[in-house]
N, C-alpha and C positions, 0 to 999 in steps of 0.2 A: 504494500500500500504506500503510495506516495504521500508527501505532506499535503499536496493539493487535494488528493482524494479524502484524506482524513478531515481536512477543514470543510470540505463539501458535505460531510456527514453531520455537521453541527446543526442541532435543532434549537438550542437555547444557550445564551451566554450572558452572565453578569459577573460582578466582582467576586462572587463566592462559588458559583456553580456553573457547570456546563452540562448539557444533555446532548448526547450524540446518538446517531442511528447506527447501532451495531449490525454488521452484516452477519448473516447466517454462515456457519462453518468456520468461524474465527474464534479461537479461545481468547478470553479476556485477559488471561495471564498465563505465564508459563506453568506447565504441569511437571510432574516428576520426570518425564522424558524430554523436557525442554521443547525446542521448536519455536517458531514465530508466534507471537501473540499480539493482541491489539494494543496492550500497554507499551509495547516496543515503539509505538508510533505517537505516543502522547506528547512528545516534544514539539510536535507541530501545533499543539493547542496551548502553548504557554501564553501567547498574546502579550508579551512584554514582562511577564513575571519571571523571577529567577528559577523557579522549579516547575517541572511538568505537573499537570493535574494528576490525580490518582483516583482509583475506583472507590466509590461510596457504597457499592453493592456489586452483585455478580449476576451474570446471565450465562446459561449453558452455552457451550460451543455452537450448538445447532439452533439456538433461539436467536431471532433477530429483534431489532427495535430499540426502544428507549433505554439508554444506559446513562446513569448519573455519575458525574465526576466532581470531586471537590478540588478547588483551585489552590488551596494551601491547607496547612495543618489545622488551623482553627475551623475552617469551613468543613473539613473532613470530620472533625470531632462533632460538630453540630449536626451534620447530615447523618453520621453514625447513630446518634441518639434518636433522630427522627425515624430512621429505618427500624431500629431496635424496638422503639415504642409502638410501632405499627401505625404511625400517623402519616406516612407516605402512602398514598393510594396508587395502586398499580392495576391497570386493566390490560389483559392480553386478549388477542384474537387467536382462535384455533379453528382448524377444520378437522373434524373427527370422522372416523368411519362409523356408519350407522348414526346413532344419536339418541338422545332421551325422548321419551314419549311426551313429557311435559314441556312447557315453554320456559320455565325458570325453576330454580331450586338451589340447594346447597349440598355440599358434601362434607361430612365430618368423619375423618378417617385418620387415626394416628399413624405415624410413619417411623420406621427405624431402619438402621443400616442393614442391608441384606447379609453381607458378611465381609470380613476384612479383606478378602482376596478380590472383592469386586469394587474396591474404591468407594465412590460416592453412590453406587446403586442402592436404591431404597426399596422397601416393601411395607405393606400394611403390618402394623405391630401394635396390639393393644397396650403393650408396655412402652411404646415409643412416645415421641413428642406429638402433642395434639396438633392437628392440621385441619383448617377449614377453608373451603373454596366456595364462593358464590358464583353461579353460572346463569346465563340467559341465552336463549336461542335467538340469533340474529337473522337466520335464514336457513332454508333446507333445499337440497337439490340432489342430483345424481352425478356419478362419476363413471366414465366409460373406460374400461381397461383396454390398453392397446393390443394385448396379446389375443384375447378372444372376443373383444367387443361387447363384453357383458357390462351391464350398468348396475352400480351399487349405490345405495343411499349414503349421502354425506350431510353433515350439519356444520354450520358456521356458528361458533359459540363465542360469547364474551365471557371471560373468566376473570374473577377478582380474588386473588389469594388474600385471605385475612390473616394468614400466618405466612412465614417465609421459609418453609422447609425445602431442603434440597429435592429437586425433581418433583415437587408437590403436584403441580398441575398435570404432569405426565402420568404419574402413578394414579392420581384420583380419576382422571378420565379413563385410563385403561381398566381400572377396577370396576368402573360402572358398566363396562362392556362396550365403550366407544372410544378406542385408543386414537391418539392424534396421528393423522396421516404422516408417514415418514419417520415415525419413532422406532428406531432400531433396537431399543432396549426393552421398552414396555409394550410396544405395539407389534404389528405384524409385518413391518417393513423389512426387506432383506438388508443385510449388512452392506452389500455392494450393489450399485446400479439402481437403487430405488429412488423414490422422490425425496427431496429434502424435507426436513420436518416442518410441518405447517403450524408453527407456534411463533407468535409475534408479539412482542411487548409494545402494544399499540399506544398506550398513554401512561404518563406518570404525572401525579399531582403532588407537589412538595410545598408544605406550609413553612417556608424557610424564614420569612420575615414576620415579626409580630404585628406590625401595623399595616400590612399589605395583604391583598388577596393571595391565596396559594398560587404558586407557579405551575402552569399546566403545559406540558409539551406532548405532541403527538408525532409518531413516526409513520411515514408513508408505507403502504403495503409493499412488501418485497415482490419481485417479479415471480418467484417460484410459487407464490400463493395466489396470484391474481386469477388464474383460470378456475381454480376450485372455488374461490370466493365469488367470482362472477356466476358460476353455476348455482350458487346459493342466493343470488340476488344482489350482490354488491355491484355498485355502478361506477366505481372509480372516484377520484378526488383530485384536488389541487392543493399543494402545500407551499408555505413560505416560511422563511426563517423568522423566529420570534426574537426581537431585539430586547 
């Protein structure tokens, strides 16, 4: 990623915080095996400050959309408290296989680590951490498989995690019987050659300043989700940078 490409992904900027549009398939930070990560390129987002911004939270490698960065240590401490206290509101868009019969609802399912050999993979666990997700159907449609031209139902969901557990949305959707399209861990997607995961951090709302309205940033729908969303009734959009 070039510095120009990184700057082009900026959704919001002020003296304390940045919000960028994270691309799918890009780790936000280096894992145990190393390799390129998004934070390798945060130097392009200094905008005159002596240090590069840093992550205020995380998104999975295969999840796209709104990612919040703090511009200095004090800002990061403030943002960290907001995320920890659950006062930052996050809305994700997902396209799932099948879908719920109802139009809205919530999922309460505690999650725990699957096992030490699987890293951050999670599973339902009554003894694990409480996890709650609110969901709403935004549209329904069908998807045609290229191989045999069969059509299967799909659903466009808005998901709001009220807790911030690892892989929460992916596990919750899969355990309801409607896994996210392209999920190679909890869904039915093949490890190689399948669709990219259809999970997008659509919007983030951050109550950063006491005497101002919360900051709200939205990330445009990535190309790999547009066909499935259109099949469910999405009609496109136009975005601009928030100053």
